[in-house]
N, C-alpha and C positions, 0 to 999 in steps of 0.2 A: 015278119015272116020266119018260119022256125029252118033250123038247119038240123040234119042228123047226123049226129057224130057217133064213133064208137069210144065208151068209156068204162074203165074198169070201176066194178061196184063189189060190194059185198052185203050180204042179208044178214050175217051172224058173226059173231066172233069166233074167231079159230088162228088155225094155219093159214098157211098160202093157199092152198086148197077151196078156202071160201072166197077167194077174188077170181069172178070173172068178168069176161068183156062181152058187153051188150050195146046195142042201138039203144040212144035214147034221142031224143028232140030236145034241142036249146034254143028258146025263142031270142030272137033279133035284141042285139045290145038296149038295154036302157037306159037312161042317163045315169052317167058316170059309170057304165060298165064298157067293156071291153072285149070283143071275139077274139081270142087266137089260137092260131093254127100251130100246135106242139111239132117242136121237131126231135126233142130229146127231152127224157124225165131223168132225174136221179132220185136214188131212194137213200132214206137215212132213217136210222133206228126208232125214230119217232114212230113211223109211218108201220112199224111192225108193232110197237106197241101198241098202236092206235087199232090193227087189226086183229089183235090179241086179248083187249080188252085191260092194257095195262098202262096207257098215258094217262096224263093228269087230267084228260075230260075225255069221256066216251063217245063214242061213234051214235047216228041216229040212224037207227036200223027200223025197219029194212031199207034198201039202198043207199048205203053211206058211199059217198065217194072217199078216195085217199090219196096223199101226195103234196107235198110244199114245193119241188123244185121242179122247175123244166125253161128248157130257151124254145124261141118260138118268133113266131112275124104274127105281126096284128092282121087281121081279118077284116075287123070293121071294128068303129066305134060307135056308142051310143051320144046321145045330145049333150051338150057339156063337156065332153072330152075335148082336152087343148093338147095335152101333153104328149099323145100319142095320135099315129094316124095309120091306115092300112099302108104295111108295107114295110113297116118300123119292125128293128129285131129287136127284142125283148129278154127278158127274164122274168120270172116269178120271184116277188118279193120275201116269200115264204111268212106272211102276216096273216094269213086268212085262215078261216074255220074249213078242216078237213072234210068233214061230212058234205059240206054244202058247194065251197068250191075247190076240192082236192084238182089236181090238177094229171091224174091217170087219165088221160084219153088224146085222143088226137085233134080234138077240138076243146077248149074249153072256155067259158065266160067267167072273166073274172071284174072285181071292182079297180079302178083303173090305179088306186090306191096299193095294190096288190100288186104291180109290175114297177120293173125300172128298166131303163135303158141297156141293152147288152153292149160291152164294148165295143168298139171297134175292132174288125177282125178276129172276133173270138167264134170259133165255129160253135154249132149247137153242142157235141157232146161235152165241150169244155165249160161252155155258159151253163149247163145243166149240171156241171159238178162242184160248179165254182162258189155256188152265192151262200149257201146256208153255213156253211163249215165255216169258209173265213169269215163271215162277218160274225157267227160265234165265236171264235178265236179272238178277233180283233175288238167286238165289243166288250166281253168278259176280261180277257188281258189288259188291252189297251184302256178304254173308255172306264172300266169298273175300277181294274186292280191297280192301273196307271205303272203299268211294266215297264221298266228302263233299260238302259245298258248298263250289263254288268249283273242283275237280277238272274238267280238260278231258278227256274221254272219248272216244276216235275208236273209232268202231264201225265196222267192214268189210261188205261185203254188207248194208248197211242197207234195204234192201226188203224183207228176208226178213221170216217172222215175229217171229224174235228180234231180228231189228234193228228195226223198227218198233216192238218192245215196249222195245227195251234204249232209245230214244230218250226213251219216256215216263218211263221207270223211274230216268234220270238227271234228267231234268225234275225229278220228284218228290223226289229230294234236294237239287236246287240245284245240279247238277253241269252242264258245258256239255257238249252232245253235238256233237261234230264227226264226221260219217260220210261215208262213200265210198260211191260206185254207179259202174256200169261205163260209163253212156252218158248223157248229157246229158236223156234223155227222163223221168227218173225223178226231177229236180232240186226242179221245184217241190213237187211232193208230199213229199217230205222235209221241205222248209221248212217246208209245212203243216202238219206232225204235229210239231213242235218242235225239228227239227234246227237249232242255231245257224252252221254250215256245212257247206255240202254238197263235196266233193272228187271229181271225177269221174275214176275212176282211169284209163281210156282215154285220157285227155289231158291228165296231169298225173303229177307226182314226188308221191306221197302224204306220203311223210315230208318234203320239203320243204315243201309245202304246209302240213303240219299244224306245222311251226317257224313257217312267215311268220306263219299264222294265231294260233298264240298267243305271239307277240313273240318268237321264237326262244326259247320254253322248251320246248315240247312237251307231251306229254299226259302225265296222271299214270298212266293206264289205256287200254290198247289192249284191244279187243273182237275178237277175229279169229274170222270165219265160214270161211276160204279154206284156211289150212295152208299144204301145199307149201313150194317155195323160195323163195314171197314173203314167207313169215315173217320171215325173217331180214332183210331190208329194215324191217322194222317198228319194230326197235331204234334205228332214227336215227329214228324218230318219236315218243320217249319220253321224257320228264325221266330226268335221273340217277335211278338209285335206282327207277325207275316200275316198274309192273305189266304184264305182257304177258299176256292170257288166250288159248288158244286152246279153242276148242268145237266146231270144224267142221271137214270134209272136203270142201270144195268143189273142192278140188284135193285128190286122192288120191295125189300123189306124197308122198314121206317130207316130214316137217317138218324146214325146216334152221333151226337156232338161232341167233339176232343172237350177236353178241359186244362190246356195249356194256354191259359191267359196270360198277359194280353195277349190276343189273336182276334183277327177280321174273318168273318163266316158271310159268305155271299150266297144268295142262291140265285141264280142266274138264270132268265126266260130272253131268249133274243127279240120276242115281241117289243120288249123295252127298248129295242133301239131300233128296230125295223117298223115299229108302231106307228114313227112319225114321219113326217116330212122331210124335217132336219136330220133324223137319224137315217134315214134311207140314204138321203144326199152325202152324208159323210159316209156311209160303208160303200155307196157306190165309188166315191171317188178313191178309197183305201184298195177295194178290189181292181178298181181298173188302173190305176196308177202301180200295184203291183204286178197285174199282168203284165201291162208294157215294159216295165225293167227287169222281169224276168224272175223277178224275188217271189211270188207266189207263183207256185206250178203246180194244180190241179195233179194229184194221184190217182186214176181212174182203175180200179182193180179188173172189171170186166164191162164190157160193152154187150147187151143183148139185141137182138133186134125183134122189133114188132111187139105190139101190145100182146099180143099172146104169150110172152115169153114171159111174163109178168110173175107168176107162180115160180118160176125156175128163176128169177132174179131174187124173190123174196126168199127162197129156200139157201140160196147164197148167202143174203143178209144173216138168217137163223143160224147159220152154219157157224158163224164167226171164223170163218178161215181166211178171208180175202182182207189185205190192206188197201186202204180208200174208199173210192167211191164205187158203187155200183150204178152205171145207167143204161137206161133202155134207150134205144134210136127207135124213134115214132116214123 
């Protein structure tokens, strides 16, 4: 038996105006599938890139869905699903293909492998805001780069969702977050979030300032959201044999590599963590324990009400004036 849902779709690439809320018919969950009633969803830069044609894969048009991150409740399960039952509070694991399974809607059908339990006591807005950013920061810094206490970590684009999460993940490990932002306006908020030093990239040489702030040594780890030609210059900000991690494409031009060898350069995609059951288990434990002990506290920039506000939420994302996550309460 099918179910009528309100779903955000787009039929061509472009700005926020291409997003429309439409009635769709969802079939009953098949084997291995779960029907989720969405309570809140959160935006990610990847979804703005996907909508505008700049993501690492392209939408299937017309009628593409969008959205990685949501919190909700299980409405029904298909045959063979044993990990979830109707009434369970869940989070989308952000490991699905966006055109087919994007979570912008009031009801979504997902594979059971694309869900994780929502930590006890976590409300929908917090749940929607926590998963992808914190698992990206954890997977890149802890699992891949081996971040340890005392490491200086240079975080570019620090007012983004992943950037604000990375500050807290670094602090939780005893590392020292040194962050960048493009203007002076966000310095105070980033210091309040736990950044040790804030470099205003529009006014200063990031590599030179990083060396100065670390006593000439440099950062053991660089977590970069920007990419493009500026990535090469970040080699000067790292210690000898340090680690540079590229995880974002705010600059859509090809990434230029630094020549400060020895140096480890990693391209990080969070599917490497959330694509396996064991990776999801580790990530869920990390996020859940951090929420419980208070070391992880999602930064929510603004909460919009209703799916019809999705265009305004994307406009705020495109403006780059926010700090933290943008959430739509469904």
